[in-house]
Wavefront OBJ file of the C-alpha trace (Angstrom):
o trace
v 0.006 -0.013 -0.012
v 2.819 2.341 0.840
v 4.530 1.374 -2.385
v 1.518 2.396 -4.490
v 1.313 5.715 -2.716
v 4.922 6.454 -3.524
v 4.556 5.648 -7.226
v 1.335 7.673 -7.604
v 2.861 10.698 -5.984
v 5.616 10.870 -8.582
v 3.269 11.348 -11.563
v 3.898 9.943 -15.083
v 5.723 6.709 -15.829
v 9.110 7.787 -14.485
v 10.560 5.141 -12.162
v 11.289 6.593 -8.785
v 14.063 5.511 -6.471
v 12.497 3.787 -3.391
v 13.473 6.355 -0.779
v 10.378 6.444 1.407
v 11.117 5.858 5.100
v 8.308 5.303 7.588
v 8.824 6.464 11.161
v 6.648 5.450 14.099
v 6.164 7.981 16.826
v 6.816 6.922 20.448
v 3.114 7.519 21.214
v 2.177 4.898 18.616
v 4.707 2.478 20.160
v 2.891 2.755 23.492
v -0.432 2.167 21.736
v 0.855 -0.912 19.946
v 2.470 -2.249 23.090
v -0.692 -2.218 25.176
v -1.558 -5.757 24.200
v 1.986 -6.856 24.979
v 2.127 -5.252 28.400
v -1.041 -7.083 29.385
v 0.869 -10.324 28.944
v 3.697 -9.198 31.241
v 5.054 -11.604 33.789
v 3.432 -11.250 37.199
v 5.643 -9.905 39.956
v 6.233 -12.630 42.512
v 7.200 -11.416 45.977
v 9.025 -13.499 48.553
v 7.751 -13.600 52.150
v 8.479 -10.183 53.696
v 9.280 -8.570 50.323
v 7.721 -5.163 49.602
v 7.335 -3.211 46.378
v 9.078 0.174 46.591
v 8.721 1.821 43.168
v 8.025 0.962 39.545
v 7.965 2.399 36.026
v 6.048 1.277 32.944
v 6.863 1.505 29.226
v 10.497 0.588 29.864
v 12.508 -1.097 27.109
v 15.049 -3.766 28.054
v 17.621 -3.863 25.302
v 19.021 -7.104 23.963
v 22.764 -6.998 24.558
v 24.013 -8.933 21.536
v 22.019 -6.649 19.224
v 24.162 -3.641 20.188
v 21.034 -2.126 21.790
v 19.156 -2.006 18.472
v 16.031 -3.766 19.724
v 14.376 -4.423 23.052
v 11.440 -5.803 25.012
v 8.785 -3.542 26.482
v 7.694 -4.004 30.065
v 7.746 -2.731 33.634
v 10.809 -2.049 35.750
v 10.206 -2.501 39.473
v 12.332 -2.145 42.602
v 11.583 -3.965 45.856
v 13.506 -4.180 49.089
v 14.982 -7.443 47.737
v 15.580 -7.023 44.016
v 15.285 -5.038 40.812
v 13.033 -6.888 38.369
v 12.022 -6.370 34.774
v 8.580 -7.700 33.888
v 8.287 -8.129 30.161
v 6.898 -10.603 27.662
v 9.967 -12.334 26.374
v 8.379 -15.129 24.380
v 11.734 -16.564 23.296
v 12.775 -17.184 26.883
v 9.731 -19.411 27.364
v 10.191 -21.549 24.264
v 12.261 -24.197 25.926
v 10.948 -23.925 29.419
v 11.707 -27.562 30.191
v 15.445 -27.175 29.581
v 15.874 -23.966 31.539
v 18.242 -24.107 34.471
v 16.034 -21.904 36.589
v 16.653 -20.437 39.991
v 13.446 -20.455 42.045
v 14.494 -17.349 43.989
v 16.092 -15.171 41.272
v 14.642 -14.951 37.781
v 16.473 -14.293 34.533
v 15.590 -10.584 34.662
v 15.991 -10.174 38.419
v 18.910 -8.446 40.173
v 19.223 -8.627 43.949
v 20.104 -5.283 45.475
v 23.351 -6.756 46.814
v 24.353 -7.959 43.330
v 24.449 -4.437 41.876
v 28.030 -3.316 41.257
v 27.739 -0.011 39.371
v 24.906 2.025 37.871
v 25.390 4.270 34.856
v 23.111 6.764 33.187
v 23.187 7.820 29.531
v 22.722 11.571 29.019
v 22.785 12.687 25.379
v 24.691 9.533 24.395
v 27.245 10.094 27.169
v 27.654 7.456 29.861
v 28.068 8.708 33.459
v 28.205 7.026 36.839
v 25.120 7.608 39.018
v 25.696 8.355 42.708
v 23.774 10.132 45.460
v 21.184 12.808 44.652
v 20.450 13.319 40.958
v 19.710 16.726 39.434
v 19.078 15.317 35.985
v 17.638 11.922 35.102
v 19.013 9.730 32.296
v 17.273 8.480 29.213
v 18.990 5.098 29.539
v 19.976 3.083 32.594
v 22.898 0.614 32.556
v 23.360 -1.736 35.522
v 26.592 -3.709 36.019
v 26.137 -6.700 38.327
v 28.634 -8.489 40.551
v 27.835 -11.762 38.765
v 28.961 -9.900 35.598
v 25.548 -9.453 33.978
v 24.882 -6.158 32.211
v 21.344 -4.754 31.877
v 20.303 -1.911 29.556
v 16.992 -0.139 30.157
v 15.631 2.613 27.930
v 13.531 5.201 29.780
v 12.922 7.456 26.796
v 9.259 6.536 26.519
v 8.579 6.402 30.272
v 6.707 9.185 32.036
v 8.994 11.741 33.672
v 7.600 11.192 37.178
v 8.060 7.448 36.903
v 11.625 7.918 35.676
v 12.439 10.037 38.703
v 10.948 7.500 41.111
v 12.528 4.398 39.611
v 16.023 5.853 39.079
v 16.150 7.514 42.505
v 14.779 4.369 44.158
v 17.278 2.028 42.517
v 20.282 4.297 43.238
v 19.217 4.852 46.867
v 18.479 1.211 47.725
v 21.576 -0.235 46.055
v 24.426 2.253 46.395
v 23.834 4.206 49.613
v 25.168 2.950 52.981
v 22.692 0.996 55.064
v 22.430 -0.524 58.536
v 22.663 -4.243 59.156
v 19.115 -4.585 60.488
v 17.815 -3.010 57.267
v 18.939 -5.974 55.177
v 16.193 -8.026 53.545
v 17.596 -11.052 55.366
v 15.829 -9.945 58.564
v 12.515 -9.209 56.857
v 12.559 -12.614 55.179
v 13.579 -14.433 58.376
v 10.764 -12.754 60.323
v 8.228 -13.586 57.587
v 9.062 -17.305 57.546
v 9.299 -17.488 61.325
v 6.125 -19.520 61.698
v 6.391 -21.427 58.456
v 8.159 -24.689 57.946
v 11.636 -23.988 56.648
v 13.196 -26.609 54.340
v 15.635 -28.933 56.007
v 19.030 -29.468 54.354
v 19.268 -32.929 52.826
v 23.030 -32.877 52.766
v 25.238 -34.028 55.608
v 26.979 -30.682 55.985
v 28.688 -30.250 59.341
v 27.947 -26.729 60.612
v 30.635 -26.656 63.373
v 28.367 -24.722 65.722
v 28.593 -27.343 68.480
v 31.416 -28.911 70.452
v 30.388 -32.324 69.097
v 31.031 -31.190 65.505
v 34.618 -30.246 66.333
v 35.180 -33.499 68.232
v 33.855 -35.409 65.219
v 36.296 -33.611 62.927
v 39.170 -34.368 65.307
v 38.286 -38.070 65.228
v 37.890 -38.092 61.453
v 41.352 -36.584 60.921
v 42.991 -38.541 63.833
v 43.945 -35.345 65.557
v 42.286 -36.017 68.908
v 45.526 -37.287 70.480
v 47.413 -33.998 70.193
v 44.552 -31.488 70.060
v 41.434 -30.781 72.061
v 38.159 -28.941 71.492
v 37.555 -26.177 74.056
v 34.427 -24.344 75.170
v 36.215 -21.440 76.823
v 34.556 -18.989 74.416
v 30.961 -20.033 75.103
v 28.792 -16.937 75.062
v 31.715 -15.157 73.329
v 33.059 -14.059 76.706
v 36.692 -14.173 75.547
v 36.643 -13.127 71.906
v 33.849 -12.032 69.580
v 35.973 -12.851 66.568
v 36.368 -16.584 67.360
v 33.563 -19.160 67.273
v 32.039 -20.465 70.494
v 34.002 -23.720 70.093
v 37.354 -24.396 68.469
v 40.397 -26.631 68.790
v 43.822 -25.900 70.341
v 46.935 -27.990 71.163
v 46.356 -30.245 74.148
v 49.166 -28.777 76.359
v 47.821 -25.243 75.947
v 46.115 -24.003 79.134
v 42.637 -22.648 78.453
v 43.315 -19.541 80.543
v 45.906 -18.496 77.934
v 43.129 -18.111 75.373
v 41.548 -15.291 77.343
v 44.845 -13.574 78.085
v 44.949 -11.572 74.827
v 41.325 -12.139 73.682
v 42.241 -15.038 71.424
v 45.149 -13.292 69.672
v 48.428 -15.153 69.546
v 46.718 -18.517 70.119
v 47.416 -21.392 67.654
v 44.030 -22.578 66.378
v 43.853 -26.059 64.869
v 42.589 -26.344 61.289
v 43.259 -29.906 60.153
v 45.460 -32.963 60.798
v 47.169 -35.136 58.214
v 47.342 -38.912 58.586
v 51.107 -38.780 59.244
v 50.518 -36.836 62.466
v 51.314 -33.350 61.181
v 48.780 -30.578 61.508
v 47.828 -27.253 59.943
v 47.273 -24.406 62.385
v 46.560 -20.682 62.164
v 47.198 -17.797 64.506
v 46.308 -14.121 64.572
v 48.963 -11.580 65.468
v 49.019 -9.811 68.809
v 47.989 -6.164 68.815
v 50.806 -3.742 68.142
v 51.766 -1.875 71.309
v 54.261 0.965 71.752
v 54.714 0.521 75.477
v 57.875 -1.475 76.310
v 56.325 -3.226 79.270
v 53.398 -4.480 77.170
v 55.806 -5.580 74.448
v 57.800 -7.560 76.988
v 54.615 -9.251 78.240
v 53.650 -10.148 74.664
v 57.101 -11.513 73.934
v 57.083 -13.774 77.004
v 53.568 -14.914 76.120
v 54.566 -15.819 72.569
v 57.672 -17.610 73.815
v 55.423 -19.771 75.973
v 53.131 -20.505 73.052
v 56.029 -21.460 70.790
v 57.455 -23.778 73.435
v 54.095 -25.544 73.551
v 53.826 -26.099 69.821
v 57.594 -26.673 69.233
v 58.233 -29.921 71.093
v 61.198 -31.749 69.546
v 61.436 -34.363 68.314
v 57.690 -34.971 68.305
v 56.354 -31.677 66.965
v 58.226 -29.701 64.341
v 56.343 -26.561 63.330
v 57.129 -24.195 60.476
v 55.727 -20.647 60.735
v 54.331 -19.152 57.518
v 53.703 -15.399 57.822
v 51.087 -14.673 55.129
v 51.025 -10.980 55.971
v 54.609 -10.393 54.851
v 55.549 -12.910 52.169
v 52.323 -13.490 50.254
v 49.797 -11.553 48.162
v 48.117 -8.650 49.939
v 44.436 -7.836 50.085
v 45.190 -4.698 48.123
v 46.777 -6.794 45.360
v 43.648 -8.981 45.185
v 41.307 -6.020 45.097
v 43.249 -4.170 42.383
v 43.684 -7.258 40.209
v 40.020 -8.240 40.303
v 38.895 -4.661 39.568
v 40.872 -4.798 36.301
v 39.961 -8.401 35.566
v 36.163 -7.993 35.806
v 36.181 -5.129 33.298
v 37.022 -7.668 30.602
v 33.574 -9.241 31.054
v 31.318 -6.286 31.820
v 30.556 -5.749 28.117
v 27.881 -3.230 27.178
v 27.368 -4.407 23.600
v 28.796 -6.491 20.756
v 30.805 -3.614 19.342
v 32.619 -3.182 22.632
v 33.403 -6.902 22.728
v 34.965 -6.893 19.282
v 36.858 -3.688 20.035
v 38.620 -5.342 22.984
v 38.936 -8.780 21.416
v 42.161 -8.011 19.568
v 43.939 -6.992 22.799
v 42.041 -9.275 25.173
v 44.973 -11.443 26.231
v 47.261 -8.503 26.932
v 44.504 -6.964 29.082
v 44.070 -10.299 30.863
v 47.777 -10.505 31.637
v 47.957 -6.906 32.835
v 45.178 -7.548 35.343
v 47.417 -10.108 37.208
v 44.355 -12.104 38.349
v 45.590 -15.399 36.907
v 49.026 -14.719 38.410
v 47.480 -14.298 41.858
v 45.637 -17.607 41.406
v 48.959 -19.227 40.517
v 50.641 -17.763 43.589
v 47.862 -19.033 45.843
v 48.129 -22.559 44.451
v 51.904 -22.438 44.694
v 51.764 -21.355 48.351
v 49.381 -24.244 49.120
v 51.767 -26.711 47.444
v 54.694 -25.315 49.479
v 52.769 -25.944 52.677
v 51.780 -29.426 51.492
v 55.446 -30.195 50.880
v 56.201 -29.378 54.502
v 53.336 -31.529 55.761
v 53.853 -34.448 53.386
v 57.560 -34.597 52.550
v 59.187 -32.989 55.595
v 56.738 -34.251 58.249
v 56.460 -30.758 59.675
v 53.359 -29.052 61.020
v 52.644 -25.579 59.609
v 51.433 -22.514 61.515
v 49.805 -19.873 59.314
v 50.208 -16.355 60.677
v 48.060 -13.342 59.663
v 46.911 -10.158 61.346
v 43.372 -11.404 62.011
v 43.715 -14.960 60.567
v 40.395 -14.505 58.738
v 41.339 -13.811 55.103
v 44.474 -15.360 53.629
v 44.559 -17.993 56.385
v 41.075 -19.136 55.349
v 42.127 -19.194 51.701
v 45.396 -21.108 52.072
v 44.217 -23.585 54.740
v 41.130 -24.431 52.659
v 43.191 -25.033 49.509
v 45.579 -27.298 51.419
v 42.690 -29.391 52.707
v 41.062 -29.661 49.303
v 44.325 -30.926 47.840
v 45.193 -33.317 50.673
v 41.866 -34.557 52.024
v 39.590 -36.446 49.564
v 36.665 -35.880 51.953
v 36.825 -32.178 51.133
v 36.338 -33.014 47.466
v 32.886 -34.460 48.115
v 29.878 -32.124 48.141
v 29.158 -32.529 51.850
v 32.839 -32.353 52.740
v 33.439 -29.205 50.711
v 30.449 -27.504 52.305
v 31.622 -28.541 55.745
v 35.068 -27.147 54.935
v 33.574 -23.744 54.052
v 31.552 -23.783 57.266
v 34.645 -24.602 59.354
v 37.280 -22.393 57.726
v 35.253 -19.457 56.421
v 31.961 -19.096 58.307
v 33.160 -20.218 61.728
v 36.675 -19.034 60.942
v 35.429 -15.450 61.092
v 35.822 -14.394 57.453
v 34.206 -10.972 57.175
v 31.666 -11.711 54.449
v 29.651 -8.588 55.304
v 32.675 -6.338 54.713
v 34.442 -8.303 51.982
v 31.256 -8.446 49.868
v 30.347 -4.871 50.844
v 26.753 -5.826 51.591
v 26.192 -2.615 53.565
v 27.905 -0.333 51.041
v 29.805 1.358 53.838
v 33.399 0.956 52.641
v 34.572 0.135 49.138
v 38.128 -0.256 50.486
v 37.053 -3.311 52.514
v 35.488 -5.024 49.487
v 37.994 -7.733 48.546
v 36.877 -10.932 46.727
v 38.910 -13.359 48.839
v 36.234 -16.066 48.827
v 35.735 -15.728 45.082
v 39.496 -16.130 44.684
v 39.243 -19.377 46.662
v 36.440 -20.670 44.395
v 38.508 -19.757 41.327
v 41.471 -21.711 42.698
v 39.207 -24.721 43.386
v 37.867 -24.444 39.834
v 41.428 -24.837 38.523
v 41.624 -28.130 40.397
v 38.162 -29.246 39.201
v 39.091 -28.364 35.634
v 42.393 -30.280 35.767
v 41.161 -33.319 37.759
v 37.405 -33.782 37.110
v 37.096 -37.382 38.431
v 38.388 -36.322 41.873
v 35.429 -34.042 42.667
v 31.861 -34.979 43.436
v 30.628 -31.481 42.472
v 30.844 -29.680 39.132
v 31.933 -26.243 37.997
v 28.228 -25.375 37.794
v 28.073 -25.986 41.536
v 30.953 -23.535 42.075
v 29.279 -20.976 39.803
v 25.934 -21.009 41.619
v 27.798 -20.937 44.935
v 29.508 -17.719 43.857
v 26.129 -16.310 42.827
v 24.684 -17.182 46.246
v 27.025 -14.624 47.846
v 24.519 -11.947 46.840
v 21.183 -13.594 47.684
v 20.078 -12.168 51.062
v 17.792 -14.957 52.197
v 20.669 -17.161 53.361
v 22.599 -16.298 56.495
v 25.753 -18.140 55.403
v 27.481 -15.216 53.644
v 25.993 -12.166 55.353
v 27.887 -11.848 58.659
v 31.400 -11.042 59.745
v 31.497 -13.617 62.551
v 29.359 -16.224 64.345
v 28.981 -13.755 67.208
v 27.522 -11.094 64.898
v 25.056 -13.610 63.498
v 23.975 -14.931 66.888
v 23.662 -11.415 68.337
v 21.452 -10.164 65.523
v 19.432 -13.283 64.741
v 19.689 -15.381 67.867
v 18.171 -15.024 71.284
v 19.180 -11.368 71.383
v 17.642 -10.717 67.960
v 14.685 -8.529 67.063
v 12.065 -11.127 67.996
v 10.025 -9.825 70.911
v 9.828 -13.157 72.710
v 13.550 -13.799 72.408
v 13.000 -16.731 70.068
v 15.790 -17.143 67.451
v 14.806 -16.196 63.919
v 14.448 -18.992 61.391
v 17.285 -18.625 58.892
v 18.183 -20.649 55.832
v 21.623 -21.885 54.891
v 22.840 -21.822 51.332
v 23.553 -25.571 51.543
v 19.892 -26.428 51.131
v 19.969 -26.307 47.330
v 16.272 -27.246 47.102
v 15.468 -23.624 47.997
v 17.010 -22.430 44.737
v 16.702 -25.385 42.361
v 14.314 -28.189 41.467
v 15.646 -31.760 41.787
v 16.087 -31.968 38.000
v 18.298 -28.864 38.012
v 20.278 -30.113 41.027
v 21.594 -32.992 38.914
v 23.814 -30.453 37.166
v 25.541 -29.758 40.488
v 26.715 -33.385 40.798
v 29.613 -34.697 38.746
v 28.763 -37.897 36.826
v 32.500 -38.517 36.270
v 33.246 -38.617 40.001
v 35.168 -41.741 40.992
v 33.898 -42.802 44.391
v 36.302 -44.348 46.849
v 35.963 -48.147 46.811
v 34.629 -49.613 50.021
v 36.972 -52.042 51.785
v 35.680 -55.258 53.286
v 36.267 -56.117 56.917
v 39.431 -58.092 56.233
v 41.060 -55.232 54.373
v 40.087 -52.706 57.051
v 41.539 -54.948 59.748
v 44.813 -55.175 57.865
v 45.013 -51.404 57.534
v 44.964 -50.950 61.288
v 48.338 -52.534 61.817
v 50.117 -50.109 59.519
v 51.947 -47.228 61.094
v 50.444 -43.895 60.255
v 53.586 -42.570 58.575
v 53.665 -45.578 56.220
v 50.439 -44.325 54.686
v 52.253 -41.224 53.404
v 52.669 -41.195 49.647
v 56.302 -41.760 48.486
v 56.448 -38.465 46.655
v 60.106 -37.634 47.140
v 63.198 -39.765 47.083
v 64.595 -38.469 50.337
v 63.145 -36.693 53.356
v 64.892 -34.399 55.733
v 65.266 -35.738 59.227
v 63.139 -34.212 61.986
v 66.203 -33.215 63.946
v 67.689 -31.188 61.102
v 64.283 -29.606 60.431
v 63.984 -28.533 64.065
v 67.479 -27.057 64.157
v 66.774 -25.092 60.992
v 63.526 -23.820 62.442
v 65.230 -22.759 65.682
v 67.984 -21.039 63.691
v 65.436 -19.092 61.668
v 63.667 -18.065 64.849
v 66.929 -16.867 66.377
v 67.939 -14.911 63.274
v 64.526 -13.273 63.132
v 64.960 -12.076 66.714
v 68.538 -10.890 66.318
v 68.821 -9.590 62.761
v 65.249 -8.664 61.915
v 62.777 -9.692 59.246
v 64.852 -8.555 56.269
v 67.495 -11.289 56.701
v 64.782 -13.811 57.561
v 62.973 -13.123 54.272
v 66.166 -13.716 52.313
v 66.651 -17.060 54.022
v 63.041 -18.157 53.533
v 63.251 -17.400 49.800
v 66.543 -19.254 49.344
v 67.328 -21.637 46.495
v 67.082 -24.546 48.933
v 63.382 -23.916 49.441
v 62.769 -23.571 45.693
v 64.691 -26.753 44.966
v 62.694 -28.710 47.569
v 59.428 -27.402 46.146
v 60.390 -28.192 42.541
v 61.530 -31.707 43.441
v 58.297 -32.378 45.316
v 56.135 -30.875 42.545
v 57.833 -32.696 39.692
v 57.923 -35.976 41.558
v 54.175 -35.955 42.139
v 53.324 -35.067 38.533
v 55.548 -37.834 37.224
v 53.215 -40.431 38.722
v 49.574 -41.252 37.860
v 47.186 -39.201 40.022
v 45.416 -40.848 42.930
v 41.964 -39.285 43.047
v 41.526 -40.380 46.653
v 44.905 -39.209 47.870
v 47.047 -36.128 47.440
v 46.032 -33.967 44.475
v 48.250 -31.214 43.084
v 47.413 -28.813 40.242
v 49.597 -27.791 37.341
v 50.683 -24.202 37.960
v 52.643 -23.493 34.790
v 51.507 -20.514 32.725
v 49.184 -22.250 30.207
v 47.666 -24.462 32.947
v 45.987 -21.563 34.804
v 42.908 -20.672 32.796
v 39.947 -18.317 32.881
v 36.844 -19.746 34.557
v 34.786 -19.420 31.386
v 31.445 -20.571 32.741
v 31.329 -17.906 35.427
v 32.975 -15.006 33.652
v 31.845 -15.460 30.027
v 28.368 -16.933 30.415
v 26.554 -13.643 29.680
v 28.557 -12.788 26.549
v 26.910 -14.471 23.475
v 29.983 -13.863 21.301
v 32.046 -16.084 23.594
v 29.687 -19.039 23.307
v 30.088 -22.063 21.048
v 26.780 -23.467 19.861
v 26.744 -27.214 20.414
v 30.433 -27.234 21.357
v 32.652 -27.347 24.394
v 32.095 -30.000 27.036
v 28.310 -29.987 26.578
v 28.153 -32.579 23.787
v 30.239 -35.326 25.503
v 28.577 -34.574 28.827
v 25.172 -35.016 27.189
v 26.150 -38.379 25.756
v 27.580 -39.463 29.093
v 24.399 -38.572 30.954
v 22.278 -40.375 28.356
v 24.382 -43.503 28.807
v 24.066 -43.222 32.584
v 20.295 -42.878 32.266
v 20.203 -45.934 30.069
v 22.238 -47.946 32.564
v 19.973 -46.748 35.362
v 16.933 -47.685 33.285
v 18.193 -51.219 32.715
v 19.060 -51.585 36.383
v 15.592 -50.470 37.425
v 14.020 -52.897 34.989
v 15.949 -55.713 36.575
v 15.187 -54.693 40.126
v 11.616 -53.431 40.018
v 10.104 -54.440 36.684
v 9.362 -52.819 33.372
v 6.309 -50.768 34.396
v 8.035 -49.082 37.288
v 10.882 -47.984 35.031
v 8.536 -46.416 32.484
v 7.104 -44.256 35.235
v 10.600 -43.289 36.403
v 11.607 -42.207 32.909
v 8.540 -40.023 32.686
v 9.417 -38.365 35.993
v 13.073 -37.546 35.289
v 13.567 -36.168 31.760
v 17.101 -35.427 30.736
v 18.334 -31.860 30.719
v 20.680 -32.570 27.830
v 18.527 -34.418 25.279
v 19.354 -31.919 22.533
v 22.931 -31.217 23.495
v 23.844 -30.273 19.913
v 21.622 -27.153 20.267
v 23.060 -26.064 23.576
v 25.814 -23.552 24.170
v 29.299 -24.330 25.451
v 28.389 -22.286 28.555
v 25.373 -24.470 29.382
v 23.370 -24.391 31.633
v 23.585 -20.597 31.971
v 23.551 -19.903 28.218
v 21.054 -22.138 26.512
v 19.869 -21.241 23.003
v 21.140 -17.714 22.697
v 21.480 -16.385 19.158
v 25.190 -16.181 18.293
v 26.605 -12.918 17.021
v 26.695 -12.572 13.246
v 29.993 -10.719 13.345
v 32.856 -12.754 11.818
v 35.771 -13.719 14.009
v 38.153 -11.167 12.520
v 40.171 -8.329 13.996
v 38.308 -5.097 14.548
v 39.709 -3.454 11.413
v 38.266 -6.322 9.375
v 34.702 -6.681 10.609
v 34.088 -2.932 10.740
v 34.740 -2.779 6.994
v 32.038 -5.404 6.399
v 29.327 -3.062 7.590
v 26.123 -4.259 9.226
v 25.270 -7.037 6.774
v 23.639 -9.984 8.536
v 24.424 -12.664 5.932
v 27.314 -12.263 3.533
v 26.360 -15.475 1.693
v 23.245 -13.855 0.195
v 25.109 -10.822 -1.157
v 26.122 -10.482 -4.781
v 29.808 -10.709 -5.597
v 31.507 -7.449 -4.798
v 34.845 -6.148 -3.606
v 35.094 -5.884 0.167
v 38.131 -4.200 1.644
v 39.045 -6.153 4.774
v 41.972 -3.907 5.628
v 45.207 -5.352 7.007
v 43.979 -8.689 8.331
l 1 2 3 4 5 6 7 8 9 10 11 12 13 14 15 16 17 18 19 20 21 22 23 24 25 26 27 28 29 30 31 32 33 34 35 36 37 38 39 40 41 42 43 44 45 46 47 48 49 50 51 52 53 54 55 56 57 58 59 60 61 62 63 64 65 66 67 68 69 70 71 72 73 74 75 76 77 78 79 80 81 82 83 84 85 86 87 88 89 90 91 92 93 94 95 96 97 98 99 100 101 102 103 104 105 106 107 108 109 110 111 112 113 114 115 116 117 118 119 120 121 122 123 124 125 126 127 128 129 130 131 132 133 134 135 136 137 138 139 140 141 142 143 144 145 146 147 148 149 150 151 152 153 154 155 156 157 158 159 160 161 162 163 164 165 166 167 168 169 170 171 172 173 174 175 176 177 178 179 180 181 182 183 184 185 186 187 188 189 190 191 192 193 194 195 196 197 198 199 200 201 202 203 204 205 206 207 208 209 210 211 212 213 214 215 216 217 218 219 220 221 222 223 224 225 226 227 228 229 230 231 232 233 234 235 236 237 238 239 240 241 242 243 244 245 246 247 248 249 250 251 252 253 254 255 256 257 258 259 260 261 262 263 264 265 266 267 268 269 270 271 272 273 274 275 276 277 278 279 280 281 282 283 284 285 286 287 288 289 290 291 292 293 294 295 296 297 298 299 300 301 302 303 304 305 306 307 308 309 310 311 312 313 314 315 316 317 318 319 320 321 322 323 324 325 326 327 328 329 330 331 332 333 334 335 336 337 338 339 340 341 342 343 344 345 346 347 348 349 350 351 352 353 354 355 356 357 358 359 360 361 362 363 364 365 366 367 368 369 370 371 372 373 374 375 376 377 378 379 380 381 382 383 384 385 386 387 388 389 390 391 392 393 394 395 396 397 398 399 400 401 402 403 404 405 406 407 408 409 410 411 412 413 414 415 416 417 418 419 420 421 422 423 424 425 426 427 428 429 430 431 432 433 434 435 436 437 438 439 440 441 442 443 444 445 446 447 448 449 450 451 452 453 454 455 456 457 458 459 460 461 462 463 464 465 466 467 468 469 470 471 472 473 474 475 476 477 478 479 480 481 482 483 484 485 486 487 488 489 490 491 492 493 494 495 496 497 498 499 500 501 502 503 504 505 506 507 508 509 510 511 512 513 514 515 516 517 518 519 520 521 522 523 524 525 526 527 528 529 530 531 532 533 534 535 536 537 538 539 540 541 542 543 544 545 546 547 548 549 550 551 552 553 554 555 556 557 558 559 560 561 562 563 564 565 566 567 568 569 570 571 572 573 574 575 576 577 578 579 580 581 582 583 584 585 586 587 588 589 590 591 592 593 594 595 596 597 598 599 600 601 602 603 604 605 606 607 608 609 610 611 612 613 614 615 616 617 618 619 620 621 622 623 624 625 626 627 628 629 630 631 632 633 634 635 636 637 638 639 640 641 642 643 644 645 646 647 648 649 650 651 652 653 654 655 656 657 658 659 660 661 662 663 664 665 666 667 668 669 670 671 672 673 674 675 676 677 678 679 680 681 682 683 684 685 686 687 688 689 690 691 692 693 694 695 696 697 698 699 700 701 702 703 704 705 706 707 708 709 710 711 712 713 714 715 716 717 718 719 720 721 722 723 724 725 726 727 728 729 730 731 732 733 734 735 736 737 738 739 740 741 742 743 744 745 746 747
């Protein structure tokens, strides 16, 4: 019809050049979108969640389209999340295969997950902070899980724009008090409801019995004891109510300096050596106080240095390891590689991506963390020496290194329940300041350091290199990192057990003094359906074979040290190790830390580490024994599933590990089906197959970053340097074009 009008307007038979362009006014867009907005997704509120502000006629841009098209809907802000309610039909096409989170939707952002907010004013991008004098026409939200959201407010009413932008900025970026967190509203709302019970056997380490059980499991009960001297947190608010110390240590010494300077037990190896940690004593200028501290530390060292039975090496993580500032700076540079606003920005940085990755130093920090853990393992395994980790508060790098050592040395920590128990023991009860390190209260950006995320990244390197050794998958690690920002779980929202108990326990806001009902992140049924939880379990995991009674009886007569793996050809004698340790201690007192650092970084230490490292890697790995990672340059890789999952250009359709994993799961289902037919009959198995459909039936259509990137449309831009694809223009399909000369530049 428009074509006829154009021809008639020209008059005569002269052929006109088709130059008519039809524009649709924004008012007509609203009129045409009325039917669409009626089909918008309903806003689902959690118990205790309240709607704060909203705006209609908001466009959510599609990222891979370089913000050329979008979906119309409502943008709402509650005291829990920012949510976009649109009618994205494509997202509902394959509803059965979606890896859905029951708490957070695809278009939901928890307030704690917001990293930065930008506004676009006259095509200029500016950071939004505090009170706004002018309101943007576009809103860009960068999330801590590396998602990027684009919202167009050009067609939204001015009053609604002011409310929604001011509300989002205020409730995400301004400092807040602890009691104002949604965690408390949610806990109060579910107080009288039945909270789900964790199905896993995670040890929470909130009772004396849990610590005694861990001592028995690791055979450390002979030399170490669990104490209750801190019950009610009378001695130290930083320490848990129960913990483990060396048996000869008098309990009154714990209260002498409020828990500082006390060796806290972390874990025992089967050869009798142990891993301990200790926080430094407060720095005092008064000579008399310094003398008291020195005599106190001398007494502590005499207790833990008991030749020839106990040889202890002190590892000062505050002076000869990466600093918190290094971690913060490296991750700030590293995450910018993945916070991509559009396809053009991705291709602009693609040509220099590896140089930017190297300059961030994030992978180098991961390598240093793994190397430090291997050095400590060499002392425990090859030299039969216990190791004492020293840090100012023993709640950051101590948690990181001690956890990595246990994952590498203890196969129990590579099971799902064991790994969760490890995090409870070393991080939650160990006093890691999740509230400050994740900056949940937005009170200090300087304190925001991703130490726990660094630990998960290090564990991912191990999972990637040795998949059969782990009961959980990289998807498990990814959703665990996402759970850091979901404020319905108490696991990652407090600085210490004392802070949690004070605010949510008997002294909490409940009028009757009854503790609030809180959820732990370890109950995965809160976030995922049983079908989705199968993606958290590793089908390649090699379970430890069960020994019969005769074999177990034979194992009892072996000496503990004979169980140690023969990883090195020769071991240093305990006597020489003790003399060297005493010499180092004497030099440190007489000549200062500078000479001590030179001795600790000597060639002898490097040679011992290299011999131990090469010797282990020359033998086939034992998935139920000691497990060491490769730490050479090419071996440390980017955790693609977590960091690249929201970038369509980085996805491989039907490629990666998805295809073989799909075939493996199909084979396992077939084996399970045959087994069920044998055990329970044919009819029972047909019902079972109907109940548990596979998530990977059409693995060829899935992305390499499955399950987070399912059937996303890949970018049409060719994989060429920037100078090449820019010359191609915006053509969607070069195959349909007529032959013509295309200048690709210097490719």
